[in-house]
N, C-alpha and C positions, 0 to 999 in steps of 0.2 A: 513695460510688460511686467506683470506681477510675478509670473513663474516661467521658467524655461523647462520644458518637458524633455527628458531624455528618452530615447526610444526604448520601448519595452523589449526585454530579452527573453520573455517567456515563450517557449515554442507553442505552436498551435497548428491544427490541421483543419483546412476548410474544404468544403465540397468544391469540385471543379467549376461549377456554375457561379460560385462566389468570387472567383479569381479572374482578373483581366488577362488577356493573352500576353505572353511574355514579350517584352521589348516593344510594345505597341502603345501609343498614346491612348488614354482612356479618361473618362470623367469620373471623379470619385463618387458622384451621386449614383452611378450605376453599380458600384461595388462597395456598398457601405460596410460589409463585414470585413473585406480585405483592407479597406482604407480606414480602419478604426483609429480613433485618436490616440489610443494607447500604443499603437504600433507605428503610426505616422503622425506624430505630434506637429511636425513642421507644416502639415496640410491644414491644421486647425489652430492657428495662433490666437483666434478670437476666444477659444475655450479656455486658454491658459492666461488670459489677459488680467483678470482680477480674481479676488477671492470669491466674489459672487458668481462669476461665470463658471468657475470650476465647481462650485456648489450646485448650481443649476444643472450642469452636465451630470454630476454624480447622481443627483435625485432622479433626473429623467432616465438615466441608464439603469438604475436600480429598479425603478417602476416598470420600465419596458422589458427588462430581463425576465421578470416574473411571468410576463404574458407570452414570451416566446421560447423559453427554455423548457425542453422536454422533461428534464429531471425535476425542475421546480413545479411544472404542471402536474406531473405524476404524483409528487409528494403532497402538494397542497391544492389540488384542483378545486376542492370544495371551499377553500379558504381564500382564493384569489381576490375576491372583493373585500376581504378583511385585512389584507396586507397593506401596511402603510409605512413609508420611509420618510425620514427627514434628515437633512444634513446641515450641520452648523460648523462654523470655523471656531476652533478653540486654540488654546495656548500651544498644544503639541500637535496640531493637525486638524483634520476634519472629524467631527463627532458624528457618527452615523447611528441614528436611532431607528429601530424597527418595532412595529406593533403587529403581531401575527396571532390571530385567534385569542386575544386577551392576554398575550404574553409580550412584555416589553423587554427589549434588549438593546444594548449600546456597545459600540466598539469605536476605537480611534483609528483612523487611517492617516498615517504620517506621510509627510512629503516624500520621505525616502521610499516608502512602500509604493507610492505612485510613480516612483522614479523621477521626481521633480527636484529641482534645486533652486 
């Protein structure tokens, strides 16, 4: 396995419909927000298997976030089709590039920031 993901410790609040009943078996497919890979990495070993699978997951998550986030939609609703993300593996972590309305930005997401080891 390429990476071992530590559980995320960032607090979050979900709507009740996004949470399974306490202490009852459930399928993760029915609760995708609750069973997010950041919070339950042990449920998604295939995501953290290789550099490329983490890269694909990050790219998909960034692209889909823009289409479902109320804040992003409000700020950039007319630019949604112009937002592009790409992720590449670099010496110090993942290099995330974004292109929004003619502006290019980059940042590095380290393994520590992802709580990976």
